C-alpha positions in Angstrom: -85.6 83.4 -70.4 -85.3 79.6 -70.4 -84.7 78.1 -67.0 -81.6 76.1 -68.1 -80.0 79.3 -69.4 -80.9 81.3 -66.3 -79.4 78.7 -64.0 -76.2 78.7 -66.0 -75.9 82.5 -66.3 -76.7 83.0 -62.5 -74.0 80.3 -61.8 -76.4 78.4 -59.6 -75.5 75.5 -61.9 -72.2 75.5 -63.7 -73.2 74.0 -67.0 -76.4 74.5 -69.1 -76.4 70.8 -70.0 -76.5 69.9 -66.3 -79.4 72.3 -65.8 -81.2 70.8 -68.8 -80.8 67.3 -67.5 -82.0 68.2 -64.0 -85.1 69.9 -65.5 -85.8 67.0 -67.8 -85.6 64.6 -64.8 -88.3 66.7 -63.0 -86.0 68.0 -60.3 -86.6 71.8 -61.0 -89.8 73.6 -60.1 -90.9 77.2 -61.0 -93.5 78.6 -58.6 -94.2 75.0 -57.3 -94.8 73.5 -60.7 -92.4 71.0 -62.3 -90.5 72.7 -65.1 -88.9 71.4 -68.3 -85.6 72.9 -69.5 -87.4 75.1 -72.0 -89.8 76.6 -69.4 -89.6 80.4 -69.1 -88.6 82.1 -65.9 -89.3 85.7 -65.0 -88.5 88.1 -62.2 -90.0 87.3 -58.8 -90.5 83.6 -59.7 -89.5 81.1 -57.1 -87.2 78.4 -58.5 -86.7 75.2 -56.5 -83.9 72.8 -57.4 -83.5 69.3 -56.0 -79.8 68.1 -56.0 -79.5 64.7 -54.4 -80.1 65.4 -50.7 -80.1 69.2 -51.1 -83.0 71.4 -52.0 -82.4 75.0 -52.9 -85.1 77.6 -53.4 -84.2 81.0 -54.9 -86.2 84.1 -55.9 -85.4 85.5 -59.4 -84.4 89.1 -59.0 -83.0 90.0 -62.4 -82.7 88.6 -65.9 -79.7 89.4 -68.1 -78.2 87.9 -71.3 -74.6 88.7 -70.3 -73.4 88.4 -66.8 -70.0 88.9 -65.2 -69.0 86.4 -62.5 -69.1 89.1 -59.9 -72.7 90.1 -60.8 -74.1 86.6 -61.0 -75.3 86.6 -57.3 -77.3 89.8 -57.9 -79.6 87.7 -60.2 -81.2 85.8 -57.3 -81.8 85.7 -53.6 -81.7 82.4 -51.7 -85.0 81.8 -50.0 -84.2 78.4 -48.4 -81.6 75.7 -48.5 -82.3 72.4 -46.9 -80.5 69.1 -46.6 -82.1 65.7 -46.1 -80.1 63.4 -43.9 -80.1 59.7 -44.2 -80.7 58.2 -40.8 -79.7 54.6 -40.4 -80.9 52.5 -37.5 -78.4 50.1 -36.0 
């Protein structure tokens, strides 16, 4: 399954166009390698997404073409979620 479609179906990212843009900007990695929007993702892959100052890494547990809102979180497991803080010296 394409990474942009997976991120939309799993509701990690609300819109497929946003997922596509993030991937094409080099802000999505699959198993540590930069991924374009058409890259395929499979079960047990680690997907890392860089949103501004937040980095989210999830493990793909399940792929499905049709997913209900309540079932979306069953598609992945959060491995890590980190935030970079901007420290300003006075």
